N, C-alpha and C positions, 0 to 999 in steps of 0.2 A: 504492501499499499504505499503511494507517496506519502512522504513524512508531514506537507505542507497541510494535508488533507487531515491528520490528525486532530481532534477537537480538542477542544479543552475538557476533557472527559467527566469529571465531576462536574463541574462547573455546566454540561450539557443535560448532567441527567437532574440535577437541582430545577434548574429553567423547566425540563418537562415536567420535574413533579407541581414545579409553581405554575403553570399555565394548562396542564389537566387536571387541576384541580381549582384554580382559580375560573373556569368554566363553570364551576358546580358550586361555589360556596363564597364569591365575596355579597357584603352588604355592610352596614354601618351599628354596631349595636354598644351600649352601653354599659358601666359598670354591673355584675350582677356576682353573685352567689352560685356558682356555678360548679358541678362535679370536676368537669375539664376545665382547672383552675389555668386562664395562659399564663405562661414564661415568660410573655412577651415582653415588659420592662426591663428584666434583669439582660436577655439575651439583645434588647436593642443596646444594652449599654457597650456591648463591642462594637458598635457600628461607627465610625467616623460622623461629627455629628454637621448640619448643616443640610443633608440630602433633600432637594424638593418632592422626593419619591422613596417612600417607605413600603414593604412588603409582607406581611409576615406570616407563617402558615403551619398550624402545629398539625403536623398529618398523625401524630401519636392519636389527639385527640379526633381527628376526622373520620383514620381508619375502628375506631372504638366506637362510635356512633351509631347507633340504633336505623339514623336516615341512610348512612352509608353501607351499613349491613344488607339493608330493601333494593338497594341496586340490581338490576335484573342481568347483568352480565361483571359476576365474580370472577373472572379471567385476569390474569396477569394484562397490564398492559402494555400493547407491543411496541416497540418502542424503533424507529427507522434507522438506524443509528449501527454500523459495523462496530466503527471504535468503542461507543457503549457495551458495546458484547461482550468485545474483547476484553476490555475494564473488567467488568462484571464475571467474564472468565479468569481472569487473572488472579483479582483479588477478595471475590468473595460479595462484592458490595451492591448491593440491590436496593435501589430507593425505596421502594414500595415495600421493604421489611425493615431495612438497615437504618432510612432517613426519620427521626422525629419530629425538628422543628427546623426552621427555613426563615434566617430576615435577608432581606436585600437591600442596600443603600443604591439609589443612581441618581447621577447627574447627567442632563442632557449634553451632548456635542455641541461645539462651534458653529461646525461644518461634518457634512454629510462622512467624507475623506477620513475625520478625526473618530479615535476608536472610543468608543460609548464607557466614560467610568462607571464602575460595578463594584459592588464589594459586596460578600455575599457570608455570612454567618450560618453554617451547617452542624446540628445538633445530632446525633446517633451511634449507632456502630462501625468504627473504622480499625481495621487491619493496619495498623501503619507500618508494619514490616513490609508487607506484601504489597502497600500503594505505596512505599520507598523504591522498594526492589521494579515496579514499572514504570516510577519515574526517571531510574537511570539509563532503563532497558530506550525507552520510546522518549523521552528529553531530558534534564540535566537538571542539577542540585548546586544550588550555592545557599551562601550566609548572608541574610541582610537584617539589617535592624536586630542583631543579634540571635536571630530566631532562622532553622534551617529551612530553606525555600524547596517546594518543586516547583521546578518549569515545565511545560504543556507546551509542545506547538498547536498554535491556532488558526482557524480560516478567519482575514486570508492570508496566504502566504506572508510569513514577515511578522506576524504577530503572535505574544504568547499569553500565558495563561498561569497565574501564580497561586500556592495553591502552599500552605504554613499552618500545623498543628499547633492551637491555642495551648488543647489538654486532649488528654487521651479519646475523648467524648466530641471534641468540637475543633472544628477547622477554620478556616478565614480563606476566601476564592478572591482573589482580585483578579479583573482585567487588566493584563499589559505584563509585563515583565519585571513587578515591582512590586512589592506589597506596601512603600510608602502611603498609596491612600486610604491604607488600612489606618492609618496615626495622622490623618491628614483630616481638613474638615474646614468648619469655621477658628479659625485661628484662638479670640477668644470663646475657651470651651464654655465659660457662664454667658455667653452671650442668647438672645432668644434663638431656639429651635424650633419653628411652628408645626414643623410635622411629627416633631418626639411630643409634641403639647397635645398636639392632637390624639396620638397614639394613646397616651394616659389616661386619655377618656374609654380607650375602650378592652381596659383588663377582661377577660372572659372571653373574648371571642378568640373561634376559633381559625380565624385567617382575617385579618384584611390589609386593605390598601390605601394609601394615605399618598394623594398627589398633587402639587401645586399647578393648576391649568396654566400650559404657554400662552402668551398674548396670538388671538388668532388673525391674520394678514388678511388686508383687505386685495380682494381678488381682481384682475380686470373686467369693468361693467359692472361690478356691485353698482353703484350708484343706482343702476336701471335696472334692478333686479323690483319684482312686486313687493310691495308693503307687506305681504304676511313670510315673506322668505329675509325680507331687512328686519322685521321684529324678533325672528328666531334667531338671526345671526347677532343684533341687540343683545337677547337675553343670554347667548352661548357667551359672548363674550363679560357678561356681568359676574357669570360662577370663576370664582379664584381659586377654589379649590374644590375635591373631589375626595370623599371617603366612603371606602365600600368593605365591606365584614359580616361576616357568617357566624353560627353559636348554634350548636346543633341543642335540639330541648327534646328529651325523649324520642319518638320516632321523628320528629319533625326538621326541619331546619329552616331558623330564623333568620331572615336577610335582610335589610336595607341599603339603601344608596343614600348618601347625603351629599349636597350640596352647598358651597358657603358664597353667596351673592357679593357683591360690592355693598350694595344699599338693603334696604328693609323693602322697600319698594319695588326693587328690582326683584324680588326675592317673590312676592307678593303675586307678579305676574309671572314667575316662572310657573309657580305653584296653580295658577289658573290654565297655565296654556298644557299643564301635564292633566288634570283635571279634563280637559277637554278630549285629548288626547286620547285617554281611556274610553271615554264618550263613545270616540269613534271609532275605537277598536272594540269595544262590544257591538257597537254595530256595523261593522263590518262582518263580526261574529253572526249573527243576526240574516246574515245577507245569506239567499240564493246560492251563489259562488262558494261562500265556506261548506255549507251544507254539501256540496257536491266534490270539491275537496277534502274532505275530510270524515271518518266518520261520526256519529251523533252523539257520543261516550267524549272522545274526543273533543268538542265541540265546546258541550258540557263543562269536561274538565278546565277549558281554559274560560269560558264564562267563568266558574269559580273562581279561576288566578285573579282576574281583574276585579270581581269583586273584591275581593278579600286585600287588593291592595289598599293601603292606607298612606294618603300623602298630607303631611302637615306642612305647616310654615312656622316656623320661630324665630323673629327677628332676622337676619340676612341670612338665616339655612331655611334649605325645604330637604324634608327627607321621605321617601318611598320605602315604606317597610313592609312587608311581605311574609308570609308563615307556610312554606315548603311542605307539603304531606310526599308521602312515597309513591301516590299516586301518579305525579308528576314525571316520574319514571317510567308510567303507563303509555304517558303520551306518543313517545317515539316508536314502541314495542305496536303499537295500535297502527298506526300508521304507513309500517313495514309494508312494501309490496309483498303478495300473497304468491 
């Protein structure tokens, strides 16, 4: 196999886990006394400060939840990545079983050509000797910041990914050939960290993502767009932060999405728009076209989902709250081609 195509193996596994799980579980939850209490605050302390995007996944809590156990497909997640398959065979690491918790700090790049700044802290069961041996064969080992750093070639060619063990059950993964970003962030550690301040309100969530919304640029011809499109664009620009998180509760999954606007009046307009969109969605489910493309049971379940959505507004914040039941898994099953 060509050397430049050997990916950043563990980072790829973590990213795959994050993407696969986030499709299922993102929303925004407040403090609670939950039996699967989150370790997020302690794990977040290992990240550099100042990141505009933070992601947290408690995979152990998700795997143990009744909601997850109700999924129809209980087989292993197939990953079309030969590098990861080779890594798993060599080291015995399987993210579905051995990865318990992950936090990610991400910074946007100044250009598409620049490598994105990402720092991942992963907690679980790792065979350090086998991973080190794999690094000696596929990459190289250096001493940085007083730590042993395992370097793996990453795509595109010429890029590297860095891994260092923080303790026997925790590793740091950094995009690039240096772990310096792990110790970077705000020069003043006591300075305000907006993403972490929001994360502090999410203790008890099994998964969350907090991100600062980048400015939306003007597009050619935007001035001539219709009033409805202009209003939607204005509302989108008013949202400065988005928080998504989720928490298993019994057999269900409690999910929410929260947007923070620049002003309370923008939040009121956003809530009204979301109410209208939900109304249109329910009307669409009642149309003959919906009954032709979906069976009656699926239409009924989607109607229940829309009816169960709670949209609230408080000051500059708008929240969409929904409790998913295991019946949601049946939607895709019922509409598979026979």
